[in-house]
All heavy atoms as a GROMACS GRO file, in nm:
protein
  521
    1MET      N    1  -0.153  -2.711   0.488
    1MET     CA    2  -0.128  -2.691   0.347
    1MET      C    3   0.015  -2.639   0.331
    1MET      O    4   0.054  -2.543   0.396
    1MET     CB    5  -0.227  -2.589   0.290
    1MET     CG    6  -0.191  -2.548   0.150
    1MET     SD    7  -0.277  -2.410   0.068
    1MET     CE    8  -0.420  -2.375   0.156
    2ASP      N    9   0.090  -2.701   0.244
    2ASP     CA   10   0.224  -2.655   0.211
    2ASP      C   11   0.214  -2.578   0.081
    2ASP      O   12   0.198  -2.637  -0.027
    2ASP     CB   13   0.319  -2.774   0.199
    2ASP     CG   14   0.463  -2.730   0.179
    2ASP    OD1   15   0.489  -2.608   0.163
    2ASP    OD2   16   0.551  -2.818   0.179
    3ILE      N   17   0.222  -2.446   0.089
    3ILE     CA   18   0.201  -2.364  -0.030
    3ILE      C   19   0.311  -2.384  -0.135
    3ILE      O   20   0.291  -2.351  -0.251
    3ILE     CB   21   0.187  -2.214   0.004
    3ILE    CG1   22   0.314  -2.160   0.067
    3ILE    CG2   23   0.066  -2.190   0.090
    3ILE    CD1   24   0.312  -2.010   0.082
    4ARG      N   25   0.423  -2.441  -0.094
    4ARG     CA   26   0.530  -2.468  -0.192
    4ARG      C   27   0.487  -2.574  -0.293
    4ARG      O   28   0.546  -2.585  -0.400
    4ARG     CB   29   0.658  -2.510  -0.121
    4ARG     CG   30   0.718  -2.397  -0.037
    4ARG     CD   31   0.833  -2.444   0.042
    4ARG     NE   32   0.780  -2.534   0.146
    4ARG     CZ   33   0.848  -2.579   0.249
    4ARG    NH1   34   0.975  -2.547   0.262
    4ARG    NH2   35   0.794  -2.657   0.338
    5ASN      N   36   0.384  -2.651  -0.260
    5ASN     CA   37   0.335  -2.753  -0.352
    5ASN      C   38   0.235  -2.696  -0.454
    5ASN      O   39   0.192  -2.767  -0.544
    5ASN     CB   40   0.268  -2.868  -0.275
    5ASN     CG   41   0.368  -2.946  -0.193
    5ASN    OD1   42   0.486  -2.956  -0.228
    5ASN    ND2   43   0.323  -3.002  -0.083
    6LEU      N   44   0.197  -2.571  -0.438
    6LEU     CA   45   0.104  -2.507  -0.530
    6LEU      C   46   0.179  -2.451  -0.650
    6LEU      O   47   0.295  -2.410  -0.639
    6LEU     CB   48   0.029  -2.393  -0.461
    6LEU     CG   49  -0.056  -2.431  -0.340
    6LEU    CD1   50  -0.113  -2.305  -0.275
    6LEU    CD2   51  -0.169  -2.526  -0.379
    7SER      N   52   0.112  -2.445  -0.762
    7SER     CA   53   0.171  -2.382  -0.880
    7SER      C   54   0.178  -2.231  -0.856
    7SER      O   55   0.114  -2.177  -0.765
    7SER     CB   56   0.087  -2.411  -1.004
    7SER     OG   57  -0.037  -2.343  -0.996
    8ALA      N   58   0.252  -2.163  -0.940
    8ALA     CA   59   0.264  -2.018  -0.926
    8ALA      C   60   0.127  -1.951  -0.938
    8ALA      O   61   0.094  -1.861  -0.860
    8ALA     CB   62   0.360  -1.963  -1.030
    9SER      N   63   0.046  -1.996  -1.033
    9SER     CA   64  -0.086  -1.934  -1.050
    9SER      C   65  -0.176  -1.962  -0.930
    9SER      O   66  -0.254  -1.875  -0.890
    9SER     CB   67  -0.152  -1.980  -1.179
    9SER     OG   68  -0.169  -2.119  -1.180
   10GLU      N   69  -0.164  -2.080  -0.871
   10GLU     CA   70  -0.243  -2.112  -0.752
   10GLU      C   71  -0.199  -2.026  -0.634
   10GLU      O   72  -0.282  -1.980  -0.555
   10GLU     CB   73  -0.230  -2.260  -0.716
   10GLU     CG   74  -0.299  -2.353  -0.813
   10GLU     CD   75  -0.267  -2.499  -0.789
   10GLU    OE1   76  -0.153  -2.532  -0.751
   10GLU    OE2   77  -0.358  -2.581  -0.808
   11ARG      N   78  -0.069  -2.000  -0.622
   11ARG     CA   79  -0.019  -1.914  -0.513
   11ARG      C   80  -0.064  -1.771  -0.532
   11ARG      O   81  -0.097  -1.701  -0.437
   11ARG     CB   82   0.132  -1.924  -0.501
   11ARG     CG   83   0.175  -2.055  -0.435
   11ARG     CD   84   0.324  -2.067  -0.422
   11ARG     NE   85   0.371  -2.106  -0.555
   11ARG     CZ   86   0.494  -2.089  -0.600
   11ARG    NH1   87   0.584  -2.032  -0.525
   11ARG    NH2   88   0.529  -2.130  -0.720
   12ILE      N   89  -0.068  -1.725  -0.658
   12ILE     CA   90  -0.116  -1.590  -0.686
   12ILE      C   91  -0.262  -1.578  -0.646
   12ILE      O   92  -0.303  -1.480  -0.582
   12ILE     CB   93  -0.095  -1.553  -0.834
   12ILE    CG1   94   0.054  -1.536  -0.862
   12ILE    CG2   95  -0.174  -1.428  -0.871
   12ILE    CD1   96   0.088  -1.526  -1.010
   13LEU      N   97  -0.342  -1.677  -0.682
   13LEU     CA   98  -0.484  -1.675  -0.645
   13LEU      C   99  -0.501  -1.678  -0.493
   13LEU      O  100  -0.586  -1.608  -0.438
   13LEU     CB  101  -0.557  -1.793  -0.708
   13LEU     CG  102  -0.579  -1.783  -0.859
   13LEU    CD1  103  -0.635  -1.914  -0.914
   13LEU    CD2  104  -0.672  -1.668  -0.892
   14LEU      N  105  -0.419  -1.757  -0.426
   14LEU     CA  106  -0.424  -1.763  -0.280
   14LEU      C  107  -0.388  -1.628  -0.219
   14LEU      O  108  -0.455  -1.579  -0.128
   14LEU     CB  109  -0.330  -1.872  -0.228
   14LEU     CG  110  -0.322  -1.888  -0.077
   14LEU    CD1  111  -0.456  -1.926  -0.018
   14LEU    CD2  112  -0.217  -1.994  -0.041
   15ALA      N  113  -0.284  -1.564  -0.272
   15ALA     CA  114  -0.244  -1.433  -0.222
   15ALA      C  115  -0.354  -1.330  -0.245
   15ALA      O  116  -0.381  -1.246  -0.158
   15ALA     CB  117  -0.114  -1.388  -0.290
   16GLN      N  118  -0.419  -1.340  -0.360
   16GLN     CA  119  -0.528  -1.247  -0.390
   16GLN      C  120  -0.645  -1.268  -0.293
   16GLN      O  121  -0.702  -1.172  -0.242
   16GLN     CB  122  -0.575  -1.266  -0.533
   16GLN     CG  123  -0.680  -1.166  -0.576
   16GLN     CD  124  -0.714  -1.181  -0.723
   16GLN    OE1  125  -0.682  -1.281  -0.787
   16GLN    NE2  126  -0.780  -1.080  -0.777
   17LYS      N  127  -0.679  -1.393  -0.266
   17LYS     CA  128  -0.787  -1.422  -0.171
   17LYS      C  129  -0.750  -1.372  -0.031
   17LYS      O  130  -0.834  -1.318   0.040
   17LYS     CB  131  -0.817  -1.571  -0.168
   17LYS     CG  132  -0.890  -1.620  -0.290
   17LYS     CD  133  -0.920  -1.769  -0.281
   17LYS     CE  134  -0.991  -1.816  -0.405
   17LYS     NZ  135  -1.025  -1.959  -0.398
   18LEU      N  136  -0.624  -1.390   0.007
   18LEU     CA  137  -0.579  -1.343   0.138
   18LEU      C  138  -0.589  -1.192   0.146
   18LEU      O  139  -0.641  -1.137   0.243
   18LEU     CB  140  -0.435  -1.390   0.163
   18LEU     CG  141  -0.371  -1.349   0.294
   18LEU    CD1  142  -0.450  -1.405   0.412
   18LEU    CD2  143  -0.227  -1.395   0.300
   19TRP      N  144  -0.540  -1.122   0.041
   19TRP     CA  145  -0.548  -0.976   0.040
   19TRP      C  146  -0.692  -0.929   0.045
   19TRP      O  147  -0.726  -0.837   0.119
   19TRP     CB  148  -0.479  -0.920  -0.083
   19TRP     CG  149  -0.497  -0.771  -0.090
   19TRP    CD1  150  -0.579  -0.702  -0.173
   19TRP    CD2  151  -0.438  -0.674  -0.004
   19TRP    NE1  152  -0.573  -0.567  -0.146
   19TRP    CE2  153  -0.486  -0.548  -0.042
   19TRP    CE3  154  -0.346  -0.683   0.100
   19TRP    CZ2  155  -0.447  -0.431   0.021
   19TRP    CZ3  156  -0.307  -0.566   0.163
   19TRP    CH2  157  -0.358  -0.443   0.124
   20ASP      N  158  -0.779  -0.994  -0.033
   20ASP     CA  159  -0.920  -0.955  -0.034
   20ASP      C  160  -0.982  -0.972   0.105
   20ASP      O  161  -1.061  -0.888   0.148
   20ASP     CB  162  -0.999  -1.038  -0.135
   20ASP     CG  163  -0.967  -1.001  -0.279
   20ASP    OD1  164  -0.906  -0.895  -0.302
   20ASP    OD2  165  -1.002  -1.081  -0.369
   21SER      N  166  -0.943  -1.078   0.177
   21SER     CA  167  -1.000  -1.099   0.310
   21SER      C  168  -0.952  -0.992   0.408
   21SER      O  169  -1.028  -0.949   0.495
   21SER     CB  170  -0.965  -1.239   0.362
   21SER     OG  171  -0.828  -1.248   0.397
   22VAL      N  172  -0.829  -0.946   0.392
   22VAL     CA  173  -0.776  -0.839   0.477
   22VAL      C  174  -0.845  -0.707   0.440
   22VAL      O  175  -0.888  -0.632   0.528
   22VAL     CB  176  -0.623  -0.826   0.463
   22VAL    CG1  177  -0.571  -0.701   0.533
   22VAL    CG2  178  -0.555  -0.951   0.517
   23HIS      N  179  -0.856  -0.682   0.311
   23HIS     CA  180  -0.920  -0.559   0.265
   23HIS      C  181  -1.063  -0.550   0.313
   23HIS      O  182  -1.109  -0.445   0.357
   23HIS     CB  183  -0.914  -0.551   0.112
   23HIS     CG  184  -0.973  -0.427   0.056
   23HIS    ND1  185  -1.105  -0.419   0.019
   23HIS    CD2  186  -0.919  -0.305   0.034
   23HIS    CE1  187  -1.130  -0.297  -0.025
   23HIS    NE2  188  -1.020  -0.226  -0.018
   24ASP      N  189  -1.134  -0.663   0.307
   24ASP     CA  190  -1.274  -0.665   0.350
   24ASP      C  191  -1.288  -0.635   0.499
   24ASP      O  192  -1.390  -0.585   0.544
   24ASP     CB  193  -1.339  -0.800   0.319
   24ASP     CG  194  -1.355  -0.823   0.169
   24ASP    OD1  195  -1.345  -0.725   0.092
   24ASP    OD2  196  -1.377  -0.939   0.130
   25ALA      N  197  -1.184  -0.666   0.576
   25ALA     CA  198  -1.188  -0.646   0.721
   25ALA      C  199  -1.114  -0.519   0.764
   25ALA      O  200  -1.089  -0.498   0.883
   25ALA     CB  201  -1.128  -0.767   0.792
   26ALA      N  202  -1.081  -0.431   0.669
   26ALA     CA  203  -1.001  -0.313   0.700
   26ALA      C  204  -1.064  -0.225   0.807
   26ALA      O  205  -0.993  -0.166   0.889
   26ALA     CB  206  -0.976  -0.232   0.573
   27ASN      N  207  -1.194  -0.215   0.807
   27ASN     CA  208  -1.261  -0.131   0.907
   27ASN      C  209  -1.255  -0.191   1.046
   27ASN      O  210  -1.284  -0.122   1.143
   27ASN     CB  211  -1.406  -0.106   0.866
   27ASN     CG  212  -1.416  -0.017   0.744
   27ASN    OD1  213  -1.329   0.064   0.718
   27ASN    ND2  214  -1.522  -0.035   0.668
   28GLU      N  215  -1.218  -0.317   1.056
   28GLU     CA  216  -1.209  -0.382   1.186
   28GLU      C  217  -1.073  -0.362   1.252
   28GLU      O  218  -1.056  -0.392   1.370
   28GLU     CB  219  -1.234  -0.532   1.170
   28GLU     CG  220  -1.372  -0.565   1.117
   28GLU     CD  221  -1.387  -0.712   1.082
   28GLU    OE1  222  -1.304  -0.793   1.125
   28GLU    OE2  223  -1.482  -0.745   1.010
   29ILE      N  224  -0.976  -0.310   1.178
   29ILE     CA  225  -0.841  -0.291   1.230
   29ILE      C  226  -0.841  -0.169   1.321
   29ILE      O  227  -0.880  -0.059   1.281
   29ILE     CB  228  -0.739  -0.275   1.116
   29ILE    CG1  229  -0.737  -0.402   1.031
   29ILE    CG2  230  -0.600  -0.244   1.172
   29ILE    CD1  231  -0.656  -0.390   0.905
   30GLN      N  232  -0.800  -0.190   1.444
   30GLN     CA  233  -0.796  -0.082   1.542
   30GLN      C  234  -0.666  -0.002   1.529
   30GLN      O  235  -0.558  -0.060   1.515
   30GLN     CB  236  -0.807  -0.141   1.683
   30GLN     CG  237  -0.938  -0.215   1.708
   30GLN     CD  238  -1.057  -0.122   1.701
   30GLN    OE1  239  -1.057  -0.014   1.755
   30GLN    NE2  240  -1.162  -0.166   1.631
   31VAL      N  241  -0.677   0.126   1.534
   31VAL     CA  242  -0.562   0.216   1.531
   31VAL      C  243  -0.547   0.275   1.670
   31VAL      O  244  -0.644   0.326   1.727
   31VAL     CB  245  -0.582   0.328   1.426
   31VAL    CG1  246  -0.466   0.426   1.426
   31VAL    CG2  247  -0.603   0.268   1.288
   32THR      N  248  -0.425   0.266   1.724
   32THR     CA  249  -0.402   0.319   1.858
   32THR      C  250  -0.401   0.472   1.853
   32THR      O  251  -0.380   0.531   1.746
   32THR     CB  252  -0.268   0.270   1.914
   32THR    OG1  253  -0.161   0.330   1.838
   32THR    CG2  254  -0.257   0.118   1.912
   33PRO      N  255  -0.419   0.537   1.966
   33PRO     CA  256  -0.410   0.684   1.968
   33PRO      C  257  -0.274   0.735   1.917
   33PRO      O  258  -0.268   0.836   1.846
   33PRO     CB  259  -0.431   0.719   2.115
   33PRO     CG  260  -0.516   0.608   2.167
   33PRO     CD  261  -0.466   0.485   2.096
   34ALA      N  262  -0.167   0.664   1.949
   34ALA     CA  263  -0.034   0.705   1.902
   34ALA      C  264  -0.025   0.693   1.750
   34ALA      O  265   0.030   0.782   1.682
   34ALA     CB  266   0.074   0.620   1.968
   35GLN      N  267  -0.078   0.585   1.694
   35GLN     CA  268  -0.078   0.569   1.549
   35GLN      C  269  -0.164   0.676   1.483
   35GLN      O  270  -0.127   0.732   1.380
   35GLN     CB  271  -0.129   0.430   1.511
   35GLN     CG  272  -0.035   0.319   1.549
   35GLN     CD  273  -0.099   0.181   1.536
   35GLN    OE1  274  -0.219   0.165   1.562
   35GLN    NE2  275  -0.020   0.083   1.497
   36ARG      N  276  -0.279   0.706   1.542
   36ARG     CA  277  -0.368   0.811   1.489
   36ARG      C  278  -0.296   0.945   1.489
   36ARG      O  279  -0.306   1.023   1.394
   36ARG     CB  280  -0.496   0.818   1.573
   36ARG     CG  281  -0.589   0.931   1.538
   36ARG     CD  282  -0.641   0.935   1.398
   36ARG     NE  283  -0.711   0.812   1.364
   36ARG     CZ  284  -0.736   0.773   1.239
   36ARG    NH1  285  -0.700   0.850   1.138
   36ARG    NH2  286  -0.797   0.661   1.215
   37ALA      N  287  -0.219   0.974   1.594
   37ALA     CA  288  -0.145   1.101   1.602
   37ALA      C  289  -0.042   1.110   1.490
   37ALA      O  290  -0.028   1.216   1.426
   37ALA     CB  291  -0.078   1.115   1.738
   38VAL      N  292   0.029   1.002   1.464
   38VAL     CA  293   0.129   1.001   1.357
   38VAL      C  294   0.060   1.021   1.221
   38VAL      O  295   0.107   1.100   1.138
   38VAL     CB  296   0.210   0.869   1.358
   38VAL    CG1  297   0.296   0.856   1.233
   38VAL    CG2  298   0.298   0.862   1.482
   39LEU      N  299  -0.050   0.951   1.199
   39LEU     CA  300  -0.123   0.967   1.074
   39LEU      C  301  -0.172   1.110   1.056
   39LEU      O  302  -0.161   1.168   0.947
   39LEU     CB  303  -0.240   0.869   1.068
   39LEU     CG  304  -0.204   0.722   1.056
   39LEU    CD1  305  -0.328   0.635   1.076
   39LEU    CD2  306  -0.137   0.692   0.923
   40ASP      N  307  -0.225   1.168   1.162
   40ASP     CA  308  -0.273   1.307   1.155
   40ASP      C  309  -0.159   1.403   1.124
   40ASP      O  310  -0.175   1.496   1.044
   40ASP     CB  311  -0.342   1.346   1.286
   40ASP     CG  312  -0.476   1.277   1.303
   40ASP    OD1  313  -0.533   1.226   1.203
   40ASP    OD2  314  -0.525   1.273   1.418
   41GLN      N  315  -0.042   1.381   1.186
   41GLN     CA  316   0.075   1.466   1.159
   41GLN      C  317   0.118   1.454   1.013
   41GLN      O  318   0.149   1.555   0.948
   41GLN     CB  319   0.192   1.427   1.250
   41GLN     CG  320   0.173   1.463   1.395
   41GLN     CD  321   0.279   1.400   1.484
   41GLN    OE1  322   0.363   1.323   1.440
   41GLN    NE2  323   0.274   1.434   1.612
   42ARG      N  324   0.119   1.333   0.961
   42ARG     CA  325   0.160   1.312   0.823
   42ARG      C  326   0.061   1.374   0.725
   42ARG      O  327   0.102   1.432   0.624
   42ARG     CB  328   0.178   1.163   0.795
   42ARG     CG  329   0.300   1.106   0.867
   42ARG     CD  330   0.316   0.960   0.842
   42ARG     NE  331   0.432   0.909   0.915
   42ARG     CZ  332   0.469   0.783   0.916
   42ARG    NH1  333   0.401   0.693   0.848
   42ARG    NH2  334   0.575   0.746   0.986
   43LEU      N  335  -0.068   1.362   0.754
   43LEU     CA  336  -0.168   1.426   0.667
   43LEU      C  337  -0.155   1.578   0.670
   43LEU      O  338  -0.166   1.644   0.566
   43LEU     CB  339  -0.309   1.384   0.709
   43LEU     CG  340  -0.351   1.244   0.667
   43LEU    CD1  341  -0.485   1.208   0.732
   43LEU    CD2  342  -0.361   1.233   0.516
   44ALA      N  343  -0.130   1.634   0.787
   44ALA     CA  344  -0.113   1.778   0.799
   44ALA      C  345   0.010   1.824   0.720
   44ALA      O  346   0.007   1.926   0.650
   44ALA     CB  347  -0.102   1.819   0.945
   45ALA      N  348   0.120   1.749   0.730
   45ALA     CA  349   0.242   1.783   0.657
   45ALA      C  350   0.218   1.774   0.506
   45ALA      O  351   0.267   1.858   0.430
   45ALA     CB  352   0.356   1.690   0.698
   46LEU      N  353   0.143   1.676   0.463
   46LEU     CA  354   0.113   1.661   0.321
   46LEU      C  355   0.031   1.780   0.271
   46LEU      O  356   0.057   1.833   0.162
   46LEU     CB  357   0.036   1.531   0.296
   46LEU     CG  358  -0.008   1.504   0.153
   46LEU    CD1  359   0.112   1.492   0.059
   46LEU    CD2  360  -0.094   1.379   0.146
   47GLU      N  361  -0.065   1.824   0.350
   47GLU     CA  362  -0.147   1.938   0.309
   47GLU      C  363  -0.067   2.066   0.300
   47GLU      O  364  -0.097   2.154   0.218
   47GLU     CB  365  -0.264   1.954   0.406
   47GLU     CG  366  -0.367   1.844   0.394
   47GLU     CD  367  -0.476   1.853   0.500
   47GLU    OE1  368  -0.479   1.951   0.576
   47GLU    OE2  369  -0.559   1.760   0.505
   48LEU      N  370   0.039   2.080   0.380
   48LEU     CA  371   0.122   2.200   0.378
   48LEU      C  372   0.229   2.196   0.269
   48LEU      O  373   0.286   2.299   0.234
   48LEU     CB  374   0.191   2.218   0.514
   48LEU     CG  375   0.099   2.252   0.631
   48LEU    CD1  376   0.179   2.254   0.762
   48LEU    CD2  377   0.031   2.386   0.609
   49ASP      N  378   0.259   2.077   0.218
   49ASP     CA  379   0.366   2.060   0.121
   49ASP      C  380   0.322   2.113  -0.015
   49ASP      O  381   0.227   2.064  -0.074
   49ASP     CB  382   0.403   1.912   0.110
   49ASP     CG  383   0.530   1.888   0.030
   49ASP    OD1  384   0.583   1.984  -0.029
   49ASP    OD2  385   0.576   1.773   0.027
   50ALA      N  386   0.395   2.213  -0.064
   50ALA     CA  387   0.362   2.271  -0.193
   50ALA      C  388   0.400   2.177  -0.308
   50ALA      O  389   0.350   2.192  -0.419
   50ALA     CB  390   0.432   2.406  -0.210
   51HIS      N  391   0.488   2.082  -0.282
   51HIS     CA  392   0.533   1.989  -0.386
   51HIS      C  393   0.535   1.848  -0.328
   51HIS      O  394   0.640   1.799  -0.287
   51HIS     CB  395   0.671   2.028  -0.437
   51HIS     CG  396   0.718   1.943  -0.550
   51HIS    ND1  397   0.657   1.942  -0.674
   51HIS    CD2  398   0.818   1.854  -0.558
   51HIS    CE1  399   0.719   1.856  -0.752
   51HIS    NE2  400   0.817   1.802  -0.685
   52PRO      N  401   0.420   1.781  -0.324
   52PRO     CA  402   0.413   1.650  -0.260
   52PRO      C  403   0.477   1.536  -0.338
   52PRO      O  404   0.488   1.425  -0.287
   52PRO     CB  405   0.263   1.626  -0.244
   52PRO     CG  406   0.202   1.705  -0.355
   52PRO     CD  407   0.291   1.825  -0.373
   53GLY      N  408   0.520   1.561  -0.459
   53GLY     CA  409   0.584   1.454  -0.536
   53GLY      C  410   0.587   1.488  -0.684
   53GLY      O  411   0.542   1.595  -0.726
   54ASP      N  412   0.642   1.397  -0.759
   54ASP     CA  413   0.654   1.416  -0.903
   54ASP      C  414   0.548   1.337  -0.976
   54ASP      O  415   0.504   1.231  -0.930
   54ASP     CB  416   0.792   1.371  -0.952
   54ASP     CG  417   0.904   1.459  -0.897
   54ASP    OD1  418   0.879   1.578  -0.873
   54ASP    OD2  419   1.016   1.408  -0.879
   55ASP      N  420   0.510   1.386  -1.090
   55ASP     CA  421   0.417   1.317  -1.177
   55ASP      C  422   0.481   1.187  -1.226
   55ASP      O  423   0.601   1.182  -1.252
   55ASP     CB  424   0.384   1.409  -1.296
   55ASP     CG  425   0.282   1.349  -1.387
   55ASP    OD1  426   0.162   1.361  -1.354
   55ASP    OD2  427   0.322   1.291  -1.490
   56TRP      N  428   0.401   1.082  -1.238
   56TRP     CA  429   0.453   0.951  -1.279
   56TRP      C  430   0.524   0.960  -1.414
   56TRP      O  431   0.627   0.897  -1.435
   56TRP     CB  432   0.340   0.848  -1.284
   56TRP     CG  433   0.383   0.722  -1.353
   56TRP    CD1  434   0.327   0.666  -1.464
   56TRP    CD2  435   0.491   0.635  -1.316
   56TRP    NE1  436   0.394   0.551  -1.498
   56TRP    CE2  437   0.496   0.529  -1.409
   56TRP    CE3  438   0.586   0.637  -1.214
   56TRP    CZ2  439   0.590   0.427  -1.403
   56TRP    CZ3  440   0.680   0.535  -1.208
   56TRP    CH2  441   0.681   0.432  -1.301
   57LYS      N  442   0.474   1.040  -1.507
   57LYS     CA  443   0.539   1.053  -1.638
   57LYS      C  444   0.682   1.105  -1.622
   57LYS      O  445   0.774   1.057  -1.688
   57LYS     CB  446   0.460   1.146  -1.729
   57LYS     CG  447   0.328   1.093  -1.773
   57LYS     CD  448   0.260   1.197  -1.861
   57LYS     CE  449   0.112   1.174  -1.864
   57LYS     NZ  450   0.040   1.279  -1.937
   58ASP      N  451   0.701   1.203  -1.533
   58ASP     CA  452   0.835   1.258  -1.510
   58ASP      C  453   0.926   1.156  -1.444
   58ASP      O  454   1.043   1.143  -1.480
   58ASP     CB  455   0.827   1.383  -1.424
   58ASP     CG  456   0.752   1.496  -1.494
   58ASP    OD1  457   0.751   1.499  -1.619
   58ASP    OD2  458   0.695   1.580  -1.422
   59VAL      N  459   0.874   1.082  -1.348
   59VAL     CA  460   0.954   0.980  -1.281
   59VAL      C  461   0.996   0.873  -1.380
   59VAL      O  462   1.112   0.832  -1.385
   59VAL     CB  463   0.875   0.918  -1.162
   59VAL    CG1  464   0.950   0.800  -1.104
   59VAL    CG2  465   0.847   1.023  -1.057
   60ARG      N  466   0.902   0.826  -1.460
   60ARG     CA  467   0.930   0.721  -1.558
   60ARG      C  468   1.036   0.771  -1.659
   60ARG      O  469   1.128   0.698  -1.695
   60ARG     CB  470   0.804   0.680  -1.630
   60ARG     CG  471   0.825   0.564  -1.724
   60ARG     CD  472   0.699   0.512  -1.784
   60ARG     NE  473   0.607   0.621  -1.817
   60ARG     CZ  474   0.485   0.605  -1.864
   60ARG    NH1  475   0.438   0.485  -1.884
   60ARG    NH2  476   0.408   0.708  -1.891
   61ARG      N  477   1.024   0.895  -1.701
   61ARG     CA  478   1.122   0.952  -1.795
   61ARG      C  479   1.260   0.957  -1.732
   61ARG      O  480   1.360   0.924  -1.795
   61ARG     CB  481   1.076   1.092  -1.836
   61ARG     CG  482   1.153   1.149  -1.954
   61ARG     CD  483   1.100   1.283  -2.004
   61ARG     NE  484   0.954   1.292  -2.008
   61ARG     CZ  485   0.881   1.377  -1.933
   61ARG    NH1  486   0.939   1.460  -1.851
   61ARG    NH2  487   0.750   1.379  -1.942
   62ARG      N  488   1.268   0.997  -1.604
   62ARG     CA  489   1.397   1.001  -1.534
   62ARG      C  490   1.457   0.861  -1.522
   62ARG      O  491   1.577   0.843  -1.541
   62ARG     CB  492   1.378   1.059  -1.395
   62ARG     CG  493   1.431   1.197  -1.379
   62ARG     CD  494   1.440   1.248  -1.237
   62ARG     NE  495   1.361   1.184  -1.136
   62ARG     CZ  496   1.244   1.228  -1.088
   62ARG    NH1  497   1.190   1.338  -1.137
   62ARG    NH2  498   1.180   1.165  -0.992
   63ILE      N  499   1.374   0.764  -1.488
   63ILE     CA  500   1.422   0.628  -1.468
   63ILE      C  501   1.470   0.568  -1.600
   63ILE      O  502   1.575   0.504  -1.606
   63ILE     CB  503   1.311   0.539  -1.409
   63ILE    CG1  504   1.282   0.581  -1.266
   63ILE    CG2  505   1.352   0.391  -1.411
   63ILE    CD1  506   1.159   0.515  -1.206
   64SER      N  507   1.395   0.589  -1.706
   64SER     CA  508   1.429   0.529  -1.835
   64SER      C  509   1.538   0.606  -1.908
   64SER      O  510   1.597   0.555  -2.002
   64SER     CB  511   1.305   0.518  -1.923
   64SER     OG  512   1.261   0.647  -1.960
   65GLY      N  513   1.566   0.728  -1.863
   65GLY     CA  514   1.670   0.808  -1.927
   65GLY      C  515   1.624   0.872  -2.057
   65GLY      O  516   1.705   0.925  -2.131
   66ALA      N  517   1.496   0.868  -2.081
   66ALA     CA  518   1.444   0.925  -2.207
   66ALA      C  519   1.413   1.071  -2.191
   66ALA      O  520   1.388   1.124  -2.091
   66ALA     CB  521   1.317   0.851  -2.249
   0.00000   0.00000   0.00000
């Protein structure tokens, strides 16, 4: 199949089906011990962070200049 021959809406549907198939198999994805260690470190850092990020309303206001 040459996806370039599909319309934009057909490609969007194809991408959605592909994403859904990956999402459905998410529990089958193996995480290595090294990857698990990095994830655990990042989760621990997030829990210790008193300011993990800005509220979307504040970010949008900064971006739009309003």
